[in-house]
Structures are given as C-alpha cells and as structure tokens.
C-alpha positions in Angstrom: -71.9 67.9 151.1 -71.1 65.3 148.5 -73.2 65.7 145.3 -74.4 62.5 143.7 -73.9 62.7 139.9 -76.6 61.5 137.4 -74.3 58.7 136.4 -73.9 57.6 140.0 -77.7 57.8 140.5 -78.2 55.5 137.5 -75.7 53.0 138.9 -77.5 53.0 142.2 -80.9 52.4 140.6 -79.3 49.7 138.5 -78.3 47.8 141.6 -81.8 47.5 143.1 -83.1 45.0 140.6 -80.1 42.8 141.3 -80.6 43.1 145.0 -84.4 42.5 144.7 -83.8 39.5 142.4 -81.1 38.1 144.8 -83.5 38.4 147.7 -86.2 36.6 145.7 -83.9 33.7 144.8 -82.7 33.5 148.4 -86.4 33.4 149.6 -87.1 30.6 147.1 -84.2 28.5 148.4 -85.3 29.2 152.0 -88.8 27.9 151.2 -87.3 24.9 149.6 -85.1 24.2 152.7 -88.1 24.6 155.0 -90.2 22.1 153.1 -87.3 19.7 152.6 -86.4 19.7 156.3 -90.1 18.9 157.2 -90.1 15.9 154.9 -93.9 16.3 154.7 -96.5 18.9 153.5 -96.8 21.9 155.7 -100.1 22.7 157.3 -100.7 25.4 154.7 -100.0 22.9 151.9 -102.5 20.4 153.3 -105.3 22.9 154.1 -105.0 24.7 150.7 -105.0 21.3 148.9 -108.0 20.1 150.7 -109.9 23.3 149.9 -109.1 22.9 146.2 -109.9 19.2 146.0 -113.4 20.0 147.4 -113.9 22.4 144.5 -113.0 20.0 141.7 -115.6 19.9 138.9 -115.6 19.2 135.2 -116.0 22.9 134.3 -112.9 23.8 136.3 -110.9 20.9 134.8 -110.9 22.6 131.4 -109.1 25.8 132.2 -106.7 24.0 134.6 -105.8 21.5 132.0 -105.3 24.2 129.4 -102.9 26.0 131.7 -101.1 22.7 132.2 -100.7 22.4 128.5 -99.8 26.1 127.8 -97.5 26.7 130.8 -95.2 23.7 130.6 -93.8 20.7 128.5 -92.8 21.6 125.0 -95.3 24.4 124.6 -94.4 26.4 127.7 -90.7 25.7 127.7 -90.0 26.0 123.9 -93.0 27.2 121.8 -94.1 30.1 123.9 -90.6 31.6 124.4 -89.7 31.2 120.7 -93.1 32.7 119.7 -92.6 35.7 122.0 -89.1 36.2 120.5 -90.4 36.1 117.0 -93.1 38.6 117.8 -90.5 40.9 119.3 -88.4 40.6 116.2 -91.4 41.5 114.0 -91.9 44.6 116.3 -88.2 45.5 115.7 -87.3 44.7 119.3 -84.3 42.4 118.9 -82.9 43.2 122.3 -86.3 42.5 123.8 -86.3 39.1 121.9 -82.9 38.2 123.3 -83.8 39.3 126.8 -87.0 37.1 126.7 -85.1 34.0 125.6 -82.2 34.4 128.1 -84.7 34.9 130.9 -86.7 31.9 129.9 -83.7 29.6 129.6 -82.1 30.7 132.9 -85.4 30.4 134.8 -85.9 26.9 133.5 -82.3 26.0 134.4 -82.7 27.3 138.0 -86.0 25.4 138.4 -84.3 22.1 137.4 -81.4 22.8 139.6 -83.7 23.3 142.7 -85.9 20.3 141.7 -82.8 18.1 141.8 -81.5 19.7 144.9 -84.6 19.3 147.0 -86.2 16.3 145.4 -89.6 16.9 146.9 -92.4 14.4 146.2 -95.5 15.5 144.5 -99.0 15.3 146.0 -100.6 11.8 145.6 -103.9 13.0 144.1 -102.5 14.3 140.8 -104.6 14.5 137.7 -101.8 15.0 135.1 -98.5 13.4 134.1 -95.6 15.3 135.7 -91.8 14.9 135.8 -89.5 14.5 138.9 -89.5 17.1 141.6 -92.4 19.1 143.1 -90.5 22.1 144.3 -90.4 24.6 142.8 -93.2 24.6 140.2 -91.8 25.0 136.8 -95.1 26.0 135.3 -95.4 28.9 137.8 -91.8 29.9 137.3 -92.4 30.0 133.5 -95.5 32.1 134.1 -93.8 34.5 136.3 -90.8 34.9 133.9 -93.2 35.5 131.1 -95.2 38.0 133.1 -92.1 40.0 134.2 -90.7 39.9 130.6 -93.9 41.5 129.3 -93.8 44.2 132.1 -90.1 45.0 131.4 -90.7 45.3 127.6 -94.2 46.7 127.4 -95.3 47.8 130.9 -92.8 50.5 131.9 -94.7 53.4 130.5 -97.4 55.6 132.0 -100.8 54.1 131.7 -99.6 50.5 131.3 -100.8 49.4 134.7 -103.0 46.7 132.9 -99.8 44.9 131.8 -98.9 44.5 135.4 -102.4 43.4 136.4 -102.6 40.8 133.6 -99.1 39.5 134.5 -100.1 39.1 138.2 -103.4 37.5 137.3 -101.6 35.0 135.0 -99.2 34.0 137.8 -102.0 33.5 140.3 -104.1 31.5 137.8 -101.2 29.2 137.0 -100.5 28.7 140.7 -104.1 27.8 141.5 -104.3 25.5 138.4 -101.2 23.5 139.5 -102.5 23.0 143.0 -106.0 22.2 141.7 -104.6 19.5 139.5 -102.6 18.1 142.4 -99.3 18.6 140.6 -97.9 20.8 143.3 -98.3 22.0 146.8 -99.0 25.7 147.3 -95.5 26.2 148.7 -94.2 24.8 145.4 -96.0 27.5 143.4 -94.7 30.2 145.8 -91.2 29.0 145.2 -91.8 28.9 141.5 -93.1 32.5 141.4 -90.2 33.7 143.4 -87.7 32.0 141.0 -89.4 33.3 137.9 -89.8 36.8 139.0 -86.2 37.0 140.5 -84.5 35.6 137.3 -86.5 37.9 135.0 -85.7 41.0 137.1 -82.0 40.2 137.4 -81.6 39.3 133.7 -83.2 42.7 132.7 -80.4 44.6 134.3 -77.7 44.1 131.7 -80.3 44.6 128.9 -81.8 47.8 130.4 -80.0 50.4 128.2 -80.6 48.5 125.0 -84.2 47.8 125.8 -84.7 51.5 126.5 -83.3 52.4 123.1 -85.6 50.2 121.1 -88.7 51.5 119.4 -91.8 51.5 121.7 -94.4 52.5 119.2 -96.4 55.8 119.2 -96.1 57.8 122.4 -99.3 58.8 124.1 -100.1 62.1 125.6 -98.0 62.7 128.7 -95.5 59.9 127.9 -91.9 60.9 128.5 -89.5 61.3 125.5 -87.1 58.3 125.6 -83.6 59.2 126.9 -81.0 56.7 125.8 -78.6 58.1 128.4 -81.0 57.3 131.3 -80.8 53.6 130.7 
C-alpha cells in the first residue's frame, strides 16, 4: 500500500481551492453565456425584479443607496480595499494586506473583462447611475471578494463562524440592493458572487503559508497552536 506523506497531503489540500475557484469562474462564464444567448431577461430575472419593484419604499431606498455607495465606484473599488490593507498593516499582517489588495484588483479586472465580453443591457427601471455592462455585478463581486478575504484572514479559527455568517449576509444584502435599485438582474448578482468568491479563494492559495505564519492575536481556549509547516 502506498503511504501518502504529510507533504503530499498538504499539496492535495492546496489544489482544492484552485479547483473550487476554477469551477466558480467557469460557472460564472456559463451563466453569462446563457443570458447572452437569450438576449433577454430570464423568467427568474423578470419574476424576481417584479417582486422587488413592488416592495420599493423610501425606507428601503436608504440602505440600498448606502450599499450602492459603499460597494462600488471610488469607495468600493479604491477606498475600502486600501482601508482594509492599512488596517491589516496596523495589525502586523502585511501578507494579509497584500493578499486583500491582489484579490480586490483581480476581482475587479475579471468583472470588467466579463462585462465587455457579454455586454448585457441593464434593467430599464434603474434608480442609480451605472456604467456599461450589467453582467456580472461589480458591486456583488466586490462584496464577495471582501467577504472571502475576511474569512481567509480572520475566520479560519475555531469559533469564528460569525465571520462566515457576516460575510454571507453582506453578499446577499448587496445582491438584493442591486436588484432592488434596478441596477442588475438577479442573474447578474449570481455571476458577481461567483466571480468574487472564486477569485478570492484562488488568490489565497499562493499566500496560504505566509498568512498562516502571521500573528493572529491571542489564542482562545481550544484553539490549535499555529504550525508554519502545515501551511
């Protein structure tokens, strides 16, 4: 019987994020192809949009417009990633800072590539100013990249389930806000989430060992002792 060495096990584990991320990107492209070939909103798009348009109200406009401001444009694309990087540098997590910046830049780049590739028109009943291309949603991709970045840097320890929950809630809230504002169809937000998650997961692979070596603060009871060799 062939024995798998610890080093081989680590290499096998390291491949799974790449495979998962690759599948996520492929799924995003597939969704884009499906909506591009139809040349019209899908039944899911129209039904979901109709439901949200019926719920439009001034008190819902406020959080939706805040997420529009926070998740895109100069704030979401530049200010938030730089702010996170500065925070991580203050926390003595330089590799985390570099990882967060690289993931944000690559995610935004993939979004723009797909926007120009598919050139999908945005919904007509839009409440905000938006750039060219509806698929995929850049706001949702930014949100997903940020959420996964937080999970990779802060959430991979016992008891940190709340980091995962907050990240998932942020992605869903951004997707709902973009559709509510008429800036995207729901399939655009699905594509954006797939892109953001996939890019952040794949970019984490080459940074895994360095991220594991960085200080993580005080260990709680039952937390494992960091092992730099484990990656």
